[in-house]
C-alpha positions in Angstrom: -80.6 -22.2 -4.3 -80.0 -18.6 -5.5 -82.1 -17.8 -8.5 -78.9 -16.5 -10.2 -77.7 -20.2 -10.3 -80.6 -21.2 -12.6 -80.0 -18.4 -15.0 -78.1 -19.0 -18.2 -75.1 -16.9 -19.2 -77.2 -15.2 -21.9 -79.9 -14.3 -19.5 -77.4 -12.8 -17.1 -75.8 -10.9 -19.9 -79.2 -9.4 -20.9 -80.0 -8.5 -17.3 -76.7 -6.8 -16.9 -77.0 -4.8 -20.1 -80.5 -3.8 -19.1 -79.4 -2.8 -15.7 -76.5 -0.6 -17.0 -79.0 1.1 -19.3 -81.4 1.9 -16.5 -78.5 3.3 -14.4 -78.1 5.9 -17.1 -81.8 6.9 -16.8 -82.6 8.1 -13.3 -86.2 8.9 -14.3 -87.0 5.4 -15.4 -90.0 3.8 -13.6 -87.7 0.8 -12.7 -86.3 3.0 -9.9 -89.7 2.5 -8.1 -89.5 -1.3 -8.4 -88.1 -3.0 -5.3 -86.9 -5.9 -7.4 -84.7 -3.7 -9.4 -83.3 -2.0 -6.3 -82.6 -5.4 -4.8 -80.7 -6.5 -7.9 -78.7 -3.3 -8.0 -77.7 -3.7 -4.3 -76.6 -7.3 -4.9 -74.6 -6.3 -7.9 -72.8 -3.7 -5.9 -72.0 -6.2 -3.2 -70.8 -8.8 -5.7 -68.5 -6.2 -7.3 -67.1 -5.3 -3.9 -66.5 -9.0 -3.2 -64.7 -9.5 -6.5 -62.4 -6.5 -5.9 -61.5 -7.8 -2.4 -60.7 -11.3 -3.7 -57.9 -9.8 -5.8 -54.5 -10.0 -4.3 -52.5 -6.9 -3.7 -50.2 -7.9 -6.6 -53.3 -8.2 -8.9 -54.7 -4.9 -7.8 -51.3 -3.2 -8.4 -51.0 -4.8 -11.9 -54.4 -3.6 -12.8 -53.5 -0.1 -11.6 -50.3 -0.1 -13.5 -51.9 -1.4 -16.7 -54.5 1.5 -16.5 -51.7 4.0 -16.0 -49.8 2.5 -18.9 -52.9 3.0 -21.2 -53.2 6.6 -20.0 -49.6 7.4 -20.7 -49.7 5.6 -24.1 -52.8 7.7 -25.2 -51.1 10.9 -24.0 -47.8 10.2 -25.7 -49.2 8.8 -28.9 -47.7 5.4 -28.4 -49.6 2.3 -29.5 -49.5 -0.9 -27.3 -49.1 -4.5 -28.3 -48.4 -7.8 -26.8 -45.2 -9.8 -27.5 -43.1 -8.6 -30.4 -43.6 -10.5 -33.7 -40.0 -11.6 -33.9 -38.4 -13.2 -37.0 -35.2 -15.1 -36.2 -32.1 -14.6 -38.2 -31.8 -18.3 -39.3 -35.4 -18.2 -40.7 -34.4 -15.6 -43.2 -35.9 -12.1 -43.6 -38.7 -12.6 -46.1 -41.5 -10.3 -44.9 -42.1 -7.0 -46.7 -41.4 -4.8 -43.7 -39.0 -6.1 -41.2 -36.4 -4.2 -39.2 -33.5 -5.3 -36.9 -33.9 -5.5 -33.1 -31.0 -3.8 -31.3 -30.3 -3.9 -27.6 -30.4 -0.3 -26.2 -27.5 -1.1 -23.8 -25.2 -2.5 -26.5 -25.5 0.5 -28.9 -24.2 2.9 -26.3 -20.9 4.0 -27.8 -20.8 7.6 -28.9 -20.9 7.9 -32.7 -22.2 4.4 -33.3 -25.6 4.2 -35.1 -28.3 1.8 -33.9 -28.9 0.4 -37.4 -25.2 -0.5 -37.8 -25.3 -2.8 -34.8 -25.4 -6.6 -35.4 -28.8 -8.1 -34.9 -29.9 -11.7 -34.2 -33.5 -11.1 -34.8 -35.9 -8.8 -36.7 -39.4 -7.6 -36.0 -42.3 -7.2 -38.4 -43.6 -3.7 -38.8 -47.4 -3.6 -38.6 -49.3 -3.0 -41.8 -51.0 0.1 -40.4 -47.7 1.8 -39.4 -47.1 5.0 -41.3 -44.6 5.0 -44.1 -41.1 5.6 -43.2 -37.8 4.0 -42.0 -37.9 2.1 -38.7 -35.6 0.5 -36.2 -36.6 -1.6 -33.2 -35.0 -1.3 -29.8 -35.1 -3.6 -26.9 -35.5 -1.5 -23.8 -33.0 -1.6 -20.9 -34.1 0.0 -17.6 -37.5 0.9 -16.0 -37.3 4.7 -16.2 -40.3 4.7 -18.5 -42.4 2.4 -16.3 -45.3 1.7 -16.3 -45.4 2.2 -20.1 -42.1 0.5 -20.8 -39.9 -2.0 -18.9 -36.7 -3.8 -19.3 -37.1 -6.4 -22.1 -39.9 -4.6 -23.9 -39.4 -3.8 -27.6 -40.2 -0.4 -29.1 -40.7 0.5 -32.7 -39.0 3.7 -33.6 -39.8 5.7 -36.7 -36.5 7.3 -37.7 -36.4 11.1 -38.1 -35.2 14.2 -36.4 -38.6 15.8 -35.8 -39.2 16.3 -32.1 -42.5 17.3 -30.5 -43.4 17.8 -26.9 -45.2 14.9 -25.2 -43.9 12.2 -27.5 -41.4 9.5 -26.7 -38.1 9.6 -28.6 -34.9 7.7 -28.7 -31.9 10.0 -28.7 -28.1 9.7 -28.2 -26.9 11.4 -25.1 -23.3 12.7 -25.7 -22.1 10.9 -22.5 -24.6 8.2 -21.7 -25.3 6.5 -25.0 -28.9 5.9 -26.3 -31.9 6.9 -24.1 -35.6 6.4 -24.6 -37.5 9.2 -22.9 -40.5 11.5 -23.0 -40.0 15.0 -24.6 -40.9 17.4 -21.8 -39.6 20.6 -23.3 -38.2 21.8 -26.7 -36.0 24.9 -26.6 -34.2 26.7 -29.4 -30.9 25.1 -28.5 -31.8 22.1 -26.3 -34.3 19.3 -25.7 -35.3 18.3 -22.2 -36.1 14.6 -21.8 -38.0 13.2 -18.8 -38.7 9.8 -17.3 -42.2 8.5 -16.4 -41.0 6.8 -13.2 -40.8 9.3 -10.3 -37.6 10.5 -8.8 -35.6 10.6 -12.0 -33.9 13.9 -13.0 -34.5 15.2 -16.5 -31.9 14.8 -19.2 -30.9 17.7 -21.4 -29.3 17.2 -24.8 -28.4 19.7 -27.5 -31.0 20.3 -30.2 -29.0 18.5 -32.8 -30.7 16.4 -35.5 -27.7 14.0 -35.4 -28.6 13.1 -31.8 -32.2 12.1 -32.5 -32.9 8.6 -33.7 -36.6 8.9 -34.0 -40.0 8.8 -32.4 -41.4 5.7 -30.6 -44.6 4.6 -32.4 -45.3 1.3 -30.7 -44.3 -0.7 -27.6 -44.5 -4.4 -27.4 -44.7 -5.5 -23.8 -42.8 -8.6 -22.9 -44.4 -8.9 -19.4 -48.0 -8.3 -20.3 -50.2 -10.5 -22.5 
């Protein structure tokens, strides 16, 4: 029987932490110990076996999750699990709740998101900055892997626009869009998708067309 089978989880945890520490110290005497080198080789082989046991879908999901975290960090968007919804028939009793609106419904030119009927509300996290908010249920995958159809985003209302943030804006012809700000000019704002192959959108730099900045995305497909 492998000696690893007789070790407790605690012992294995200590061994792993010790091994990781030694890896950061190339001058440590342990590097002259054959037992340590054998352990290190076995750990490398086991890690390789674990990676190969993952299906292609699992490897892809892990890769997309890592890319989503990178995009979230760069674009200053927090990530959460499923949205903390409050149903209409339960009453809105929380201190900070905002309506959830379907992006595809509120597409008419001149109609405001917060004027649309809502059958659910979402609780604003306690650590969210002060301000007025609206929640939007995303339609489309142009912002994948950070956002997907069915995800809910929390938007802090305001016309301030900064590059490398995500905003919700009203396109004069196409209704409401949720995009990354790629360029801000004197008279226009260029909005880009994260998914490849999507052309940028240019809207006039008009405060009336900017709903606000996305502060948080609740992912419906990822726990």
